[in-house]
mmCIF entry with sequence, helices, sheets and N, C-alpha, C, O atoms, coordinates in Angstrom:
data_MODEL
# 
_entry.id   MODEL 
# 
_entity.id                         1 
_entity.type                       polymer 
_entity.pdbx_number_of_molecules   1 
# 
_entity_poly.entity_id                      1 
_entity_poly.type                           'polypeptide(L)' 
_entity_poly.nstd_linkage                   no 
_entity_poly.nstd_monomer                   no 
_entity_poly.pdbx_seq_one_letter_code       
;(UNK)(UNK)(UNK)(UNK)(UNK)(UNK)(UNK)(UNK)(UNK)(UNK)(UNK)(UNK)(UNK)(UNK)(UNK)(UNK)
(UNK)(UNK)(UNK)(UNK)(UNK)(UNK)(UNK)(UNK)(UNK)(UNK)(UNK)(UNK)(UNK)(UNK)(UNK)(UNK)
(UNK)(UNK)(UNK)(UNK)(UNK)(UNK)(UNK)(UNK)(UNK)(UNK)(UNK)(UNK)(UNK)(UNK)(UNK)(UNK)
(UNK)(UNK)
;
_entity_poly.pdbx_seq_one_letter_code_can   XXXXXXXXXXXXXXXXXXXXXXXXXXXXXXXXXXXXXXXXXXXXXXXXXX 
_entity_poly.pdbx_strand_id                 A 
# 
loop_
_entity_poly_seq.entity_id 
_entity_poly_seq.num 
_entity_poly_seq.mon_id 
_entity_poly_seq.hetero 
1 1  UNK n 
1 2  UNK n 
1 3  UNK n 
1 4  UNK n 
1 5  UNK n 
1 6  UNK n 
1 7  UNK n 
1 8  UNK n 
1 9  UNK n 
1 10 UNK n 
1 11 UNK n 
1 12 UNK n 
1 13 UNK n 
1 14 UNK n 
1 15 UNK n 
1 16 UNK n 
1 17 UNK n 
1 18 UNK n 
1 19 UNK n 
1 20 UNK n 
1 21 UNK n 
1 22 UNK n 
1 23 UNK n 
1 24 UNK n 
1 25 UNK n 
1 26 UNK n 
1 27 UNK n 
1 28 UNK n 
1 29 UNK n 
1 30 UNK n 
1 31 UNK n 
1 32 UNK n 
1 33 UNK n 
1 34 UNK n 
1 35 UNK n 
1 36 UNK n 
1 37 UNK n 
1 38 UNK n 
1 39 UNK n 
1 40 UNK n 
1 41 UNK n 
1 42 UNK n 
1 43 UNK n 
1 44 UNK n 
1 45 UNK n 
1 46 UNK n 
1 47 UNK n 
1 48 UNK n 
1 49 UNK n 
1 50 UNK n 
# 
_struct_asym.id          A 
_struct_asym.entity_id   1 
# 
loop_
_struct_conf.conf_type_id 
_struct_conf.id 
_struct_conf.pdbx_PDB_helix_id 
_struct_conf.beg_label_comp_id 
_struct_conf.beg_label_asym_id 
_struct_conf.beg_label_seq_id 
_struct_conf.pdbx_beg_PDB_ins_code 
_struct_conf.end_label_comp_id 
_struct_conf.end_label_asym_id 
_struct_conf.end_label_seq_id 
_struct_conf.pdbx_end_PDB_ins_code 
_struct_conf.beg_auth_comp_id 
_struct_conf.beg_auth_asym_id 
_struct_conf.beg_auth_seq_id 
_struct_conf.end_auth_comp_id 
_struct_conf.end_auth_asym_id 
_struct_conf.end_auth_seq_id 
_struct_conf.pdbx_PDB_helix_class 
_struct_conf.details 
_struct_conf.pdbx_PDB_helix_length 
HELX_P HELX_P1 AA1 UNK A 2  ? UNK A 43 ? UNK A 2  UNK A 43 1 ? 42 
HELX_P HELX_P2 AA2 UNK A 45 ? UNK A 47 ? UNK A 45 UNK A 47 5 ? 3  
# 
_struct_conf_type.id          HELX_P 
_struct_conf_type.criteria    ? 
_struct_conf_type.reference   ? 
# 
loop_
_atom_site.group_PDB 
_atom_site.id 
_atom_site.type_symbol 
_atom_site.label_atom_id 
_atom_site.label_alt_id 
_atom_site.label_comp_id 
_atom_site.label_asym_id 
_atom_site.label_entity_id 
_atom_site.label_seq_id 
_atom_site.pdbx_PDB_ins_code 
_atom_site.Cartn_x 
_atom_site.Cartn_y 
_atom_site.Cartn_z 
_atom_site.occupancy 
_atom_site.B_iso_or_equiv 
_atom_site.pdbx_formal_charge 
_atom_site.auth_seq_id 
_atom_site.auth_comp_id 
_atom_site.auth_asym_id 
_atom_site.auth_atom_id 
_atom_site.pdbx_PDB_model_num 
ATOM 1   N N  . UNK A 1 1  ? -9.517  27.240 40.535  1.00 0.00 ? 1  UNK A N  1 
ATOM 2   C CA . UNK A 1 1  ? -10.504 27.710 39.577  1.00 0.00 ? 1  UNK A CA 1 
ATOM 3   C C  . UNK A 1 1  ? -9.886  27.791 38.177  1.00 0.00 ? 1  UNK A C  1 
ATOM 4   O O  . UNK A 1 1  ? -10.493 27.341 37.205  1.00 0.00 ? 1  UNK A O  1 
ATOM 5   N N  . UNK A 1 2  ? -8.699  28.354 38.074  1.00 0.00 ? 2  UNK A N  1 
ATOM 6   C CA . UNK A 1 2  ? -8.070  28.494 36.768  1.00 0.00 ? 2  UNK A CA 1 
ATOM 7   C C  . UNK A 1 2  ? -7.715  27.138 36.163  1.00 0.00 ? 2  UNK A C  1 
ATOM 8   O O  . UNK A 1 2  ? -7.722  26.974 34.943  1.00 0.00 ? 2  UNK A O  1 
ATOM 9   N N  . UNK A 1 3  ? -7.409  26.181 37.013  1.00 0.00 ? 3  UNK A N  1 
ATOM 10  C CA . UNK A 1 3  ? -7.061  24.855 36.514  1.00 0.00 ? 3  UNK A CA 1 
ATOM 11  C C  . UNK A 1 3  ? -8.271  24.188 35.857  1.00 0.00 ? 3  UNK A C  1 
ATOM 12  O O  . UNK A 1 3  ? -8.127  23.512 34.839  1.00 0.00 ? 3  UNK A O  1 
ATOM 13  N N  . UNK A 1 4  ? -9.449  24.373 36.429  1.00 0.00 ? 4  UNK A N  1 
ATOM 14  C CA . UNK A 1 4  ? -10.666 23.813 35.832  1.00 0.00 ? 4  UNK A CA 1 
ATOM 15  C C  . UNK A 1 4  ? -10.929 24.433 34.464  1.00 0.00 ? 4  UNK A C  1 
ATOM 16  O O  . UNK A 1 4  ? -11.304 23.731 33.525  1.00 0.00 ? 4  UNK A O  1 
ATOM 17  N N  . UNK A 1 5  ? -10.740 25.713 34.351  1.00 0.00 ? 5  UNK A N  1 
ATOM 18  C CA . UNK A 1 5  ? -10.950 26.400 33.077  1.00 0.00 ? 5  UNK A CA 1 
ATOM 19  C C  . UNK A 1 5  ? -9.939  25.911 32.049  1.00 0.00 ? 5  UNK A C  1 
ATOM 20  O O  . UNK A 1 5  ? -10.295 25.671 30.895  1.00 0.00 ? 5  UNK A O  1 
ATOM 21  N N  . UNK A 1 6  ? -8.691  25.763 32.453  1.00 0.00 ? 6  UNK A N  1 
ATOM 22  C CA . UNK A 1 6  ? -7.648  25.285 31.558  1.00 0.00 ? 6  UNK A CA 1 
ATOM 23  C C  . UNK A 1 6  ? -7.971  23.876 31.057  1.00 0.00 ? 6  UNK A C  1 
ATOM 24  O O  . UNK A 1 6  ? -7.811  23.597 29.868  1.00 0.00 ? 6  UNK A O  1 
ATOM 25  N N  . UNK A 1 7  ? -8.417  22.994 31.936  1.00 0.00 ? 7  UNK A N  1 
ATOM 26  C CA . UNK A 1 7  ? -8.759  21.627 31.542  1.00 0.00 ? 7  UNK A CA 1 
ATOM 27  C C  . UNK A 1 7  ? -9.953  21.614 30.597  1.00 0.00 ? 7  UNK A C  1 
ATOM 28  O O  . UNK A 1 7  ? -9.978  20.846 29.635  1.00 0.00 ? 7  UNK A O  1 
ATOM 29  N N  . UNK A 1 8  ? -10.944 22.463 30.867  1.00 0.00 ? 8  UNK A N  1 
ATOM 30  C CA . UNK A 1 8  ? -12.113 22.528 29.992  1.00 0.00 ? 8  UNK A CA 1 
ATOM 31  C C  . UNK A 1 8  ? -11.731 23.040 28.608  1.00 0.00 ? 8  UNK A C  1 
ATOM 32  O O  . UNK A 1 8  ? -12.218 22.523 27.603  1.00 0.00 ? 8  UNK A O  1 
ATOM 33  N N  . UNK A 1 9  ? -10.872 24.040 28.547  1.00 0.00 ? 9  UNK A N  1 
ATOM 34  C CA . UNK A 1 9  ? -10.425 24.572 27.264  1.00 0.00 ? 9  UNK A CA 1 
ATOM 35  C C  . UNK A 1 9  ? -9.584  23.535 26.521  1.00 0.00 ? 9  UNK A C  1 
ATOM 36  O O  . UNK A 1 9  ? -9.688  23.415 25.300  1.00 0.00 ? 9  UNK A O  1 
ATOM 37  N N  . UNK A 1 10 ? -8.767  22.798 27.236  1.00 0.00 ? 10 UNK A N  1 
ATOM 38  C CA . UNK A 1 10 ? -7.947  21.752 26.634  1.00 0.00 ? 10 UNK A CA 1 
ATOM 39  C C  . UNK A 1 10 ? -8.832  20.669 26.023  1.00 0.00 ? 10 UNK A C  1 
ATOM 40  O O  . UNK A 1 10 ? -8.591  20.231 24.898  1.00 0.00 ? 10 UNK A O  1 
ATOM 41  N N  . UNK A 1 11 ? -9.846  20.241 26.753  1.00 0.00 ? 11 UNK A N  1 
ATOM 42  C CA . UNK A 1 11 ? -10.763 19.225 26.253  1.00 0.00 ? 11 UNK A CA 1 
ATOM 43  C C  . UNK A 1 11 ? -11.526 19.736 25.034  1.00 0.00 ? 11 UNK A C  1 
ATOM 44  O O  . UNK A 1 11 ? -11.711 18.995 24.069  1.00 0.00 ? 11 UNK A O  1 
ATOM 45  N N  . UNK A 1 12 ? -11.963 20.971 25.064  1.00 0.00 ? 12 UNK A N  1 
ATOM 46  C CA . UNK A 1 12 ? -12.697 21.545 23.936  1.00 0.00 ? 12 UNK A CA 1 
ATOM 47  C C  . UNK A 1 12 ? -11.809 21.609 22.695  1.00 0.00 ? 12 UNK A C  1 
ATOM 48  O O  . UNK A 1 12 ? -12.279 21.351 21.588  1.00 0.00 ? 12 UNK A O  1 
ATOM 49  N N  . UNK A 1 13 ? -10.559 21.942 22.864  1.00 0.00 ? 13 UNK A N  1 
ATOM 50  C CA . UNK A 1 13 ? -9.637  21.986 21.740  1.00 0.00 ? 13 UNK A CA 1 
ATOM 51  C C  . UNK A 1 13 ? -9.399  20.615 21.140  1.00 0.00 ? 13 UNK A C  1 
ATOM 52  O O  . UNK A 1 13 ? -9.403  20.457 19.919  1.00 0.00 ? 13 UNK A O  1 
ATOM 53  N N  . UNK A 1 14 ? -9.194  19.635 21.983  1.00 0.00 ? 14 UNK A N  1 
ATOM 54  C CA . UNK A 1 14 ? -8.976  18.263 21.516  1.00 0.00 ? 14 UNK A CA 1 
ATOM 55  C C  . UNK A 1 14 ? -10.219 17.748 20.802  1.00 0.00 ? 14 UNK A C  1 
ATOM 56  O O  . UNK A 1 14 ? -10.117 17.116 19.751  1.00 0.00 ? 14 UNK A O  1 
ATOM 57  N N  . UNK A 1 15 ? -11.391 18.015 21.369  1.00 0.00 ? 15 UNK A N  1 
ATOM 58  C CA . UNK A 1 15 ? -12.643 17.568 20.750  1.00 0.00 ? 15 UNK A CA 1 
ATOM 59  C C  . UNK A 1 15 ? -12.844 18.236 19.390  1.00 0.00 ? 15 UNK A C  1 
ATOM 60  O O  . UNK A 1 15 ? -13.298 17.588 18.448  1.00 0.00 ? 15 UNK A O  1 
ATOM 61  N N  . UNK A 1 16 ? -12.516 19.508 19.279  1.00 0.00 ? 16 UNK A N  1 
ATOM 62  C CA . UNK A 1 16 ? -12.664 20.218 18.009  1.00 0.00 ? 16 UNK A CA 1 
ATOM 63  C C  . UNK A 1 16 ? -11.747 19.641 16.943  1.00 0.00 ? 16 UNK A C  1 
ATOM 64  O O  . UNK A 1 16 ? -12.158 19.481 15.794  1.00 0.00 ? 16 UNK A O  1 
ATOM 65  N N  . UNK A 1 17 ? -10.533 19.332 17.302  1.00 0.00 ? 17 UNK A N  1 
ATOM 66  C CA . UNK A 1 17 ? -9.601  18.731 16.347  1.00 0.00 ? 17 UNK A CA 1 
ATOM 67  C C  . UNK A 1 17 ? -10.098 17.354 15.912  1.00 0.00 ? 17 UNK A C  1 
ATOM 68  O O  . UNK A 1 17 ? -10.042 17.024 14.728  1.00 0.00 ? 17 UNK A O  1 
ATOM 69  N N  . UNK A 1 18 ? -10.576 16.562 16.843  1.00 0.00 ? 18 UNK A N  1 
ATOM 70  C CA . UNK A 1 18 ? -11.080 15.224 16.518  1.00 0.00 ? 18 UNK A CA 1 
ATOM 71  C C  . UNK A 1 18 ? -12.283 15.305 15.582  1.00 0.00 ? 18 UNK A C  1 
ATOM 72  O O  . UNK A 1 18 ? -12.365 14.552 14.612  1.00 0.00 ? 18 UNK A O  1 
ATOM 73  N N  . UNK A 1 19 ? -13.202 16.201 15.863  1.00 0.00 ? 19 UNK A N  1 
ATOM 74  C CA . UNK A 1 19 ? -14.380 16.362 15.005  1.00 0.00 ? 19 UNK A CA 1 
ATOM 75  C C  . UNK A 1 19 ? -13.953 16.849 13.620  1.00 0.00 ? 19 UNK A C  1 
ATOM 76  O O  . UNK A 1 19 ? -14.495 16.387 12.616  1.00 0.00 ? 19 UNK A O  1 
ATOM 77  N N  . UNK A 1 20 ? -13.018 17.748 13.549  1.00 0.00 ? 20 UNK A N  1 
ATOM 78  C CA . UNK A 1 20 ? -12.528 18.240 12.270  1.00 0.00 ? 20 UNK A CA 1 
ATOM 79  C C  . UNK A 1 20 ? -11.916 17.142 11.422  1.00 0.00 ? 20 UNK A C  1 
ATOM 80  O O  . UNK A 1 20 ? -12.151 17.083 10.215  1.00 0.00 ? 20 UNK A O  1 
ATOM 81  N N  . UNK A 1 21 ? -11.141 16.280 12.038  1.00 0.00 ? 21 UNK A N  1 
ATOM 82  C CA . UNK A 1 21 ? -10.527 15.166 11.315  1.00 0.00 ? 21 UNK A CA 1 
ATOM 83  C C  . UNK A 1 21 ? -11.598 14.212 10.795  1.00 0.00 ? 21 UNK A C  1 
ATOM 84  O O  . UNK A 1 21 ? -11.536 13.781 9.644   1.00 0.00 ? 21 UNK A O  1 
ATOM 85  N N  . UNK A 1 22 ? -12.570 13.883 11.627  1.00 0.00 ? 22 UNK A N  1 
ATOM 86  C CA . UNK A 1 22 ? -13.639 12.966 11.217  1.00 0.00 ? 22 UNK A CA 1 
ATOM 87  C C  . UNK A 1 22 ? -14.444 13.564 10.067  1.00 0.00 ? 22 UNK A C  1 
ATOM 88  O O  . UNK A 1 22 ? -14.739 12.865 9.097   1.00 0.00 ? 22 UNK A O  1 
ATOM 89  N N  . UNK A 1 23 ? -14.801 14.829 10.156  1.00 0.00 ? 23 UNK A N  1 
ATOM 90  C CA . UNK A 1 23 ? -15.575 15.480 9.100   1.00 0.00 ? 23 UNK A CA 1 
ATOM 91  C C  . UNK A 1 23 ? -14.786 15.517 7.798   1.00 0.00 ? 23 UNK A C  1 
ATOM 92  O O  . UNK A 1 23 ? -15.356 15.311 6.726   1.00 0.00 ? 23 UNK A O  1 
ATOM 93  N N  . UNK A 1 24 ? -13.497 15.773 7.873   1.00 0.00 ? 24 UNK A N  1 
ATOM 94  C CA . UNK A 1 24 ? -12.656 15.792 6.678   1.00 0.00 ? 24 UNK A CA 1 
ATOM 95  C C  . UNK A 1 24 ? -12.615 14.420 6.016   1.00 0.00 ? 24 UNK A C  1 
ATOM 96  O O  . UNK A 1 24 ? -12.743 14.318 4.796   1.00 0.00 ? 24 UNK A O  1 
ATOM 97  N N  . UNK A 1 25 ? -12.440 13.384 6.794   1.00 0.00 ? 25 UNK A N  1 
ATOM 98  C CA . UNK A 1 25 ? -12.385 12.024 6.247   1.00 0.00 ? 25 UNK A CA 1 
ATOM 99  C C  . UNK A 1 25 ? -13.718 11.647 5.610   1.00 0.00 ? 25 UNK A C  1 
ATOM 100 O O  . UNK A 1 25 ? -13.745 11.071 4.523   1.00 0.00 ? 25 UNK A O  1 
ATOM 101 N N  . UNK A 1 26 ? -14.814 11.967 6.275   1.00 0.00 ? 26 UNK A N  1 
ATOM 102 C CA . UNK A 1 26 ? -16.143 11.651 5.727   1.00 0.00 ? 26 UNK A CA 1 
ATOM 103 C C  . UNK A 1 26 ? -16.372 12.424 4.428   1.00 0.00 ? 26 UNK A C  1 
ATOM 104 O O  . UNK A 1 26 ? -16.917 11.874 3.471   1.00 0.00 ? 26 UNK A O  1 
ATOM 105 N N  . UNK A 1 27 ? -15.965 13.682 4.387   1.00 0.00 ? 27 UNK A N  1 
ATOM 106 C CA . UNK A 1 27 ? -16.135 14.487 3.180   1.00 0.00 ? 27 UNK A CA 1 
ATOM 107 C C  . UNK A 1 27 ? -15.336 13.940 2.004   1.00 0.00 ? 27 UNK A C  1 
ATOM 108 O O  . UNK A 1 27 ? -15.847 13.859 0.887   1.00 0.00 ? 27 UNK A O  1 
ATOM 109 N N  . UNK A 1 28 ? -14.102 13.570 2.249   1.00 0.00 ? 28 UNK A N  1 
ATOM 110 C CA . UNK A 1 28 ? -13.263 13.016 1.180   1.00 0.00 ? 28 UNK A CA 1 
ATOM 111 C C  . UNK A 1 28 ? -13.844 11.690 0.686   1.00 0.00 ? 28 UNK A C  1 
ATOM 112 O O  . UNK A 1 28 ? -13.877 11.437 -0.518  1.00 0.00 ? 28 UNK A O  1 
ATOM 113 N N  . UNK A 1 29 ? -14.297 10.855 1.602   1.00 0.00 ? 29 UNK A N  1 
ATOM 114 C CA . UNK A 1 29 ? -14.880 9.569  1.230   1.00 0.00 ? 29 UNK A CA 1 
ATOM 115 C C  . UNK A 1 29 ? -16.144 9.766  0.399   1.00 0.00 ? 29 UNK A C  1 
ATOM 116 O O  . UNK A 1 29 ? -16.334 9.092  -0.614  1.00 0.00 ? 29 UNK A O  1 
ATOM 117 N N  . UNK A 1 30 ? -17.008 10.684 0.823   1.00 0.00 ? 30 UNK A N  1 
ATOM 118 C CA . UNK A 1 30 ? -18.239 10.954 0.077   1.00 0.00 ? 30 UNK A CA 1 
ATOM 119 C C  . UNK A 1 30 ? -17.920 11.492 -1.317  1.00 0.00 ? 30 UNK A C  1 
ATOM 120 O O  . UNK A 1 30 ? -18.599 11.139 -2.281  1.00 0.00 ? 30 UNK A O  1 
ATOM 121 N N  . UNK A 1 31 ? -16.916 12.326 -1.435  1.00 0.00 ? 31 UNK A N  1 
ATOM 122 C CA . UNK A 1 31 ? -16.522 12.846 -2.734  1.00 0.00 ? 31 UNK A CA 1 
ATOM 123 C C  . UNK A 1 31 ? -16.028 11.759 -3.664  1.00 0.00 ? 31 UNK A C  1 
ATOM 124 O O  . UNK A 1 31 ? -16.380 11.741 -4.844  1.00 0.00 ? 31 UNK A O  1 
ATOM 125 N N  . UNK A 1 32 ? -15.225 10.864 -3.150  1.00 0.00 ? 32 UNK A N  1 
ATOM 126 C CA . UNK A 1 32 ? -14.702 9.762  -3.969  1.00 0.00 ? 32 UNK A CA 1 
ATOM 127 C C  . UNK A 1 32 ? -15.838 8.861  -4.435  1.00 0.00 ? 32 UNK A C  1 
ATOM 128 O O  . UNK A 1 32 ? -15.876 8.457  -5.597  1.00 0.00 ? 32 UNK A O  1 
ATOM 129 N N  . UNK A 1 33 ? -16.757 8.549  -3.535  1.00 0.00 ? 33 UNK A N  1 
ATOM 130 C CA . UNK A 1 33 ? -17.894 7.699  -3.903  1.00 0.00 ? 33 UNK A CA 1 
ATOM 131 C C  . UNK A 1 33 ? -18.745 8.379  -4.967  1.00 0.00 ? 33 UNK A C  1 
ATOM 132 O O  . UNK A 1 33 ? -19.216 7.715  -5.890  1.00 0.00 ? 33 UNK A O  1 
ATOM 133 N N  . UNK A 1 34 ? -18.951 9.684  -4.857  1.00 0.00 ? 34 UNK A N  1 
ATOM 134 C CA . UNK A 1 34 ? -19.740 10.419 -5.845  1.00 0.00 ? 34 UNK A CA 1 
ATOM 135 C C  . UNK A 1 34 ? -19.063 10.414 -7.210  1.00 0.00 ? 34 UNK A C  1 
ATOM 136 O O  . UNK A 1 34 ? -19.725 10.223 -8.230  1.00 0.00 ? 34 UNK A O  1 
ATOM 137 N N  . UNK A 1 35 ? -17.766 10.618 -7.235  1.00 0.00 ? 35 UNK A N  1 
ATOM 138 C CA . UNK A 1 35 ? -17.033 10.606 -8.514  1.00 0.00 ? 35 UNK A CA 1 
ATOM 139 C C  . UNK A 1 35 ? -17.096 9.236  -9.165  1.00 0.00 ? 35 UNK A C  1 
ATOM 140 O O  . UNK A 1 35 ? -17.305 9.136  -10.374 1.00 0.00 ? 35 UNK A O  1 
ATOM 141 N N  . UNK A 1 36 ? -16.919 8.180  -8.383  1.00 0.00 ? 36 UNK A N  1 
ATOM 142 C CA . UNK A 1 36 ? -16.976 6.824  -8.928  1.00 0.00 ? 36 UNK A CA 1 
ATOM 143 C C  . UNK A 1 36 ? -18.373 6.518  -9.458  1.00 0.00 ? 36 UNK A C  1 
ATOM 144 O O  . UNK A 1 36 ? -18.509 5.931  -10.531 1.00 0.00 ? 36 UNK A O  1 
ATOM 145 N N  . UNK A 1 37 ? -19.399 6.902  -8.729  1.00 0.00 ? 37 UNK A N  1 
ATOM 146 C CA . UNK A 1 37 ? -20.767 6.663  -9.176  1.00 0.00 ? 37 UNK A CA 1 
ATOM 147 C C  . UNK A 1 37 ? -21.064 7.423  -10.465 1.00 0.00 ? 37 UNK A C  1 
ATOM 148 O O  . UNK A 1 37 ? -21.693 6.881  -11.374 1.00 0.00 ? 37 UNK A O  1 
ATOM 149 N N  . UNK A 1 38 ? -20.622 8.658  -10.548 1.00 0.00 ? 38 UNK A N  1 
ATOM 150 C CA . UNK A 1 38 ? -20.824 9.443  -11.761 1.00 0.00 ? 38 UNK A CA 1 
ATOM 151 C C  . UNK A 1 38 ? -20.109 8.844  -12.952 1.00 0.00 ? 38 UNK A C  1 
ATOM 152 O O  . UNK A 1 38 ? -20.647 8.828  -14.059 1.00 0.00 ? 38 UNK A O  1 
ATOM 153 N N  . UNK A 1 39 ? -18.913 8.356  -12.739 1.00 0.00 ? 39 UNK A N  1 
ATOM 154 C CA . UNK A 1 39 ? -18.171 7.719  -13.830 1.00 0.00 ? 39 UNK A CA 1 
ATOM 155 C C  . UNK A 1 39 ? -18.882 6.463  -14.312 1.00 0.00 ? 39 UNK A C  1 
ATOM 156 O O  . UNK A 1 39 ? -18.926 6.204  -15.514 1.00 0.00 ? 39 UNK A O  1 
ATOM 157 N N  . UNK A 1 40 ? -19.427 5.698  -13.413 1.00 0.00 ? 40 UNK A N  1 
ATOM 158 C CA . UNK A 1 40 ? -20.170 4.498  -13.815 1.00 0.00 ? 40 UNK A CA 1 
ATOM 159 C C  . UNK A 1 40 ? -21.416 4.868  -14.608 1.00 0.00 ? 40 UNK A C  1 
ATOM 160 O O  . UNK A 1 40 ? -21.740 4.207  -15.595 1.00 0.00 ? 40 UNK A O  1 
ATOM 161 N N  . UNK A 1 41 ? -22.116 5.917  -14.188 1.00 0.00 ? 41 UNK A N  1 
ATOM 162 C CA . UNK A 1 41 ? -23.299 6.352  -14.924 1.00 0.00 ? 41 UNK A CA 1 
ATOM 163 C C  . UNK A 1 41 ? -22.929 6.801  -16.332 1.00 0.00 ? 41 UNK A C  1 
ATOM 164 O O  . UNK A 1 41 ? -23.625 6.470  -17.291 1.00 0.00 ? 41 UNK A O  1 
ATOM 165 N N  . UNK A 1 42 ? -21.849 7.546  -16.462 1.00 0.00 ? 42 UNK A N  1 
ATOM 166 C CA . UNK A 1 42 ? -21.421 7.988  -17.788 1.00 0.00 ? 42 UNK A CA 1 
ATOM 167 C C  . UNK A 1 42 ? -21.001 6.811  -18.659 1.00 0.00 ? 42 UNK A C  1 
ATOM 168 O O  . UNK A 1 42 ? -21.235 6.808  -19.868 1.00 0.00 ? 42 UNK A O  1 
ATOM 169 N N  . UNK A 1 43 ? -20.386 5.826  -18.046 1.00 0.00 ? 43 UNK A N  1 
ATOM 170 C CA . UNK A 1 43 ? -19.939 4.649  -18.789 1.00 0.00 ? 43 UNK A CA 1 
ATOM 171 C C  . UNK A 1 43 ? -21.131 3.886  -19.369 1.00 0.00 ? 43 UNK A C  1 
ATOM 172 O O  . UNK A 1 43 ? -21.067 3.417  -20.505 1.00 0.00 ? 43 UNK A O  1 
ATOM 173 N N  . UNK A 1 44 ? -22.198 3.759  -18.613 1.00 0.00 ? 44 UNK A N  1 
ATOM 174 C CA . UNK A 1 44 ? -23.364 2.987  -19.034 1.00 0.00 ? 44 UNK A CA 1 
ATOM 175 C C  . UNK A 1 44 ? -24.437 3.827  -19.710 1.00 0.00 ? 44 UNK A C  1 
ATOM 176 O O  . UNK A 1 44 ? -25.530 3.334  -19.988 1.00 0.00 ? 44 UNK A O  1 
ATOM 177 N N  . UNK A 1 45 ? -24.131 5.095  -19.978 1.00 0.00 ? 45 UNK A N  1 
ATOM 178 C CA . UNK A 1 45 ? -25.107 5.996  -20.593 1.00 0.00 ? 45 UNK A CA 1 
ATOM 179 C C  . UNK A 1 45 ? -25.514 5.526  -21.984 1.00 0.00 ? 45 UNK A C  1 
ATOM 180 O O  . UNK A 1 45 ? -26.668 5.700  -22.376 1.00 0.00 ? 45 UNK A O  1 
ATOM 181 N N  . UNK A 1 46 ? -24.601 4.941  -22.728 1.00 0.00 ? 46 UNK A N  1 
ATOM 182 C CA . UNK A 1 46 ? -24.874 4.509  -24.094 1.00 0.00 ? 46 UNK A CA 1 
ATOM 183 C C  . UNK A 1 46 ? -25.930 3.403  -24.136 1.00 0.00 ? 46 UNK A C  1 
ATOM 184 O O  . UNK A 1 46 ? -26.662 3.291  -25.120 1.00 0.00 ? 46 UNK A O  1 
ATOM 185 N N  . UNK A 1 47 ? -26.018 2.603  -23.106 1.00 0.00 ? 47 UNK A N  1 
ATOM 186 C CA . UNK A 1 47 ? -26.953 1.484  -23.108 1.00 0.00 ? 47 UNK A CA 1 
ATOM 187 C C  . UNK A 1 47 ? -28.368 1.873  -22.736 1.00 0.00 ? 47 UNK A C  1 
ATOM 188 O O  . UNK A 1 47 ? -29.263 1.032  -22.808 1.00 0.00 ? 47 UNK A O  1 
ATOM 189 N N  . UNK A 1 48 ? -28.605 3.105  -22.343 1.00 0.00 ? 48 UNK A N  1 
ATOM 190 C CA . UNK A 1 48 ? -29.942 3.517  -21.943 1.00 0.00 ? 48 UNK A CA 1 
ATOM 191 C C  . UNK A 1 48 ? -30.812 3.823  -23.149 1.00 0.00 ? 48 UNK A C  1 
ATOM 192 O O  . UNK A 1 48 ? -30.377 4.476  -24.097 1.00 0.00 ? 48 UNK A O  1 
ATOM 193 N N  . UNK A 1 49 ? -32.046 3.342  -23.099 1.00 0.00 ? 49 UNK A N  1 
ATOM 194 C CA . UNK A 1 49 ? -33.022 3.700  -24.127 1.00 0.00 ? 49 UNK A CA 1 
ATOM 195 C C  . UNK A 1 49 ? -34.290 4.136  -23.426 1.00 0.00 ? 49 UNK A C  1 
ATOM 196 O O  . UNK A 1 49 ? -34.694 3.559  -22.417 1.00 0.00 ? 49 UNK A O  1 
ATOM 197 N N  . UNK A 1 50 ? -34.906 5.155  -23.972 1.00 0.00 ? 50 UNK A N  1 
ATOM 198 C CA . UNK A 1 50 ? -36.150 5.668  -23.388 1.00 0.00 ? 50 UNK A CA 1 
ATOM 199 C C  . UNK A 1 50 ? -37.292 5.497  -24.358 1.00 0.00 ? 50 UNK A C  1 
ATOM 200 O O  . UNK A 1 50 ? -38.424 5.868  -24.051 1.00 0.00 ? 50 UNK A O  1 
# 
């Protein structure tokens, strides 16, 4: 019985670490894309006429 609990806890820990790494990578990537897009908008701001 204790071995099943230990294996389940081990799997949950590994899954949590994997999800954390993926979320961190996605967050950093989204941040970089947002900064680059904002810089491009600021660069081309002078050419806009309304």
